[in-house]
C-alpha positions as CSV (number, residue, x, y, z in Angstrom):
1,M,-239.7,170.1,-69.2
2,Q,-238.9,166.4,-69.0
3,K,-238.4,164.5,-65.7
4,P,-234.8,163.7,-64.6
5,I,-233.6,160.2,-65.6
6,R,-231.0,160.0,-62.8
7,F,-230.4,161.6,-59.4
8,Y,-227.2,162.1,-57.4
9,P,-226.8,163.5,-53.9
10,L,-224.5,166.6,-53.9
11,G,-224.1,167.8,-50.3
12,H,-227.6,168.4,-49.2
13,M,-228.7,169.2,-52.8
14,L,-230.1,166.7,-55.3
15,W,-228.5,166.8,-58.7
16,G,-230.6,165.6,-61.6
17,I,-229.5,164.4,-65.0
18,Y,-232.1,165.3,-67.7
19,P,-232.5,163.5,-71.0
20,E,-232.2,166.7,-73.1
21,K,-228.5,167.3,-73.9
22,G,-227.5,165.1,-71.0
23,R,-227.0,168.1,-68.8
24,G,-227.4,168.2,-65.0
25,R,-228.6,170.8,-62.6
26,V,-229.7,171.1,-59.0
27,I,-233.3,170.3,-58.9
28,M,-234.1,170.2,-55.2
29,D,-232.6,171.5,-51.9
30,I,-233.0,168.7,-49.4
31,N,-233.4,169.5,-45.7
32,P,-230.0,168.4,-44.2
33,Y,-231.8,166.6,-41.3
34,Y,-234.0,164.6,-43.8
35,Y,-230.9,163.8,-46.0
36,Q,-228.8,162.6,-43.1
37,N,-231.5,160.6,-41.2
38,Y,-233.6,159.2,-44.0
39,Y,-231.9,159.3,-47.4
40,Q,-228.5,158.1,-46.2
41,R,-229.9,155.4,-44.0
42,A,-232.0,153.9,-46.8
43,N,-228.7,153.2,-48.7
44,Q,-226.6,151.9,-45.9
45,V,-225.1,148.4,-46.0
46,A,-222.5,146.3,-44.4
47,I,-220.2,144.2,-46.7
48,R,-219.8,140.6,-45.6
49,T,-217.4,138.1,-47.1
50,T,-218.1,134.4,-47.8
51,N,-216.3,133.6,-44.5
52,G,-218.9,135.7,-42.6
53,V,-216.5,138.5,-41.6
54,Y,-217.4,142.2,-42.4
55,V,-215.3,144.8,-44.2
56,S,-214.1,147.6,-42.1
57,A,-212.9,151.1,-43.0
58,E,-210.1,151.8,-40.5
59,T,-209.3,155.4,-39.6
60,S,-206.1,155.1,-41.7
61,G,-208.4,154.4,-44.7
62,Q,-207.4,150.8,-45.1
63,L,-210.2,148.4,-46.0
64,V,-209.8,145.1,-44.1
65,A,-212.3,142.2,-44.0
66,N,-211.7,141.0,-40.4
67,R,-214.7,142.1,-38.2
68,G,-217.1,139.6,-36.6
69,R,-219.9,142.1,-36.1
70,I,-221.3,145.3,-37.6
71,G,-220.3,148.6,-36.0
72,P,-220.0,152.1,-37.3
73,W,-216.7,151.4,-39.2
74,E,-218.4,148.5,-41.0
75,T,-221.2,150.7,-42.3
76,F,-221.1,152.0,-45.9
77,T,-223.5,154.2,-47.8
78,L,-224.2,153.3,-51.4
79,V,-224.1,156.5,-53.6
80,S,-224.9,156.7,-57.3
81,S,-221.7,157.7,-59.2
82,P,-222.0,160.6,-61.7
83,L,-220.0,158.3,-64.0
84,G,-222.5,155.4,-63.8
85,G,-222.1,152.6,-61.2
86,T,-221.9,152.9,-57.5
87,A,-219.6,154.5,-55.0
88,F,-219.2,153.4,-51.4
89,R,-218.9,156.1,-48.7
90,S,-217.4,155.0,-45.4
91,Y,-218.6,155.9,-41.9
92,H,-215.7,158.5,-41.9
93,G,-217.3,160.3,-44.9
94,L,-214.7,159.2,-47.4
95,Y,-215.2,157.2,-50.6
96,I,-213.6,153.8,-51.3
97,C,-211.0,154.0,-54.0
98,A,-209.3,151.4,-56.2
99,E,-206.0,153.1,-55.8
100,S,-203.8,153.2,-58.9
101,A,-206.8,152.0,-60.9
102,G,-207.0,148.8,-58.8
103,A,-203.3,147.9,-58.8
104,D,-203.0,148.7,-55.0
105,A,-205.2,147.8,-52.1
106,L,-208.6,149.5,-51.8
107,V,-208.7,152.4,-49.4
108,A,-211.3,154.8,-48.1
109,N,-209.6,158.2,-48.5
110,R,-211.3,160.2,-51.2
111,N,-213.5,163.3,-50.7
112,W,-214.9,163.0,-54.3
113,I,-216.2,160.4,-56.7
114,G,-214.2,159.8,-59.8
115,P,-213.4,156.7,-62.0
116,W,-211.3,155.0,-59.2
117,E,-214.2,155.5,-56.7
118,T,-216.8,154.0,-59.1
119,F,-217.7,150.3,-58.9
120,S,-220.1,148.1,-60.8
121,L,-222.3,145.8,-58.6
122,I,-222.7,142.5,-60.5
123,P,-225.7,140.5,-59.0
124,L,-225.1,136.9,-58.2
125,P,-228.7,135.6,-57.9
126,E,-227.6,131.9,-57.6
127,K,-226.0,132.9,-54.2
128,G,-229.0,134.9,-52.9
129,P,-230.8,138.3,-53.3
130,N,-228.1,140.4,-51.7
131,Y,-224.9,138.8,-53.1
132,Y,-222.7,140.7,-55.5
133,A,-219.4,140.7,-57.2
134,I,-217.8,144.2,-57.1
135,K,-216.0,145.3,-60.3
136,A,-213.5,148.1,-60.2
137,V,-212.5,150.6,-62.9
138,N,-209.7,148.3,-64.1
139,G,-212.2,145.6,-65.0
140,N,-211.1,143.3,-62.2
141,F,-213.2,142.1,-59.3
142,V,-212.6,143.1,-55.7
143,S,-211.2,140.2,-53.7
144,A,-211.0,139.4,-50.0
145,E,-208.0,137.1,-50.0
146,A,-208.7,133.8,-48.2
147,G,-212.3,135.1,-47.5
148,G,-211.0,137.8,-45.2
149,G,-208.3,138.9,-42.8
150,T,-206.4,141.0,-45.3
151,Q,-206.8,144.2,-47.2
152,L,-209.2,144.1,-50.2
153,K,-207.8,144.4,-53.7
154,A,-209.2,144.7,-57.2
155,N,-207.0,142.1,-58.8
156,R,-209.2,139.2,-60.0
157,G,-210.4,138.6,-63.5
158,W,-213.0,136.0,-62.3
159,V,-215.6,135.6,-59.6
160,G,-215.0,132.9,-57.1
161,P,-215.8,132.7,-53.3
162,W,-213.3,135.4,-52.4
163,E,-214.9,137.8,-54.9
164,T,-218.4,137.2,-53.6
165,F,-219.9,139.7,-51.1
166,E,-223.2,140.0,-49.4
167,L,-224.4,143.6,-49.1
168,V,-226.3,143.4,-45.8
169,P,-229.0,146.2,-45.7
170,L,-229.0,148.2,-42.5
């Protein structure tokens, strides 16, 4: 049997995609304590805009870049998407979604990962090691208008300062 080529968390199970026939199956039952306290923390980040403010997932699901410090609502877990790419899970346990394929503001209100919850992280090495542009399913980049203070939207076809984010490891 070949080794899995990709892993995805599924509850407290680990789902592996194997090269033969591209099929996946549960390959390991992870102790829930280990999963919550070690695996999830290893993938936690805060998202900082070029103006130095942090993205927050409000209880309403709105994503707003207006926080001066990192708290629980400014903490996101990076999760590998089954579709390729990355999904962001908020502190509230919900995934960030490019609503209407990116036509509306980003929200954190999904219990699952689908195309609208899958993003591509484009490294920006000229800015530094943790700087990325975030591309949504519609092919546009996520933008924090004026560097923060408003809701995030996936409505830019280019990468400028407002589309540059630092993923601060926690």
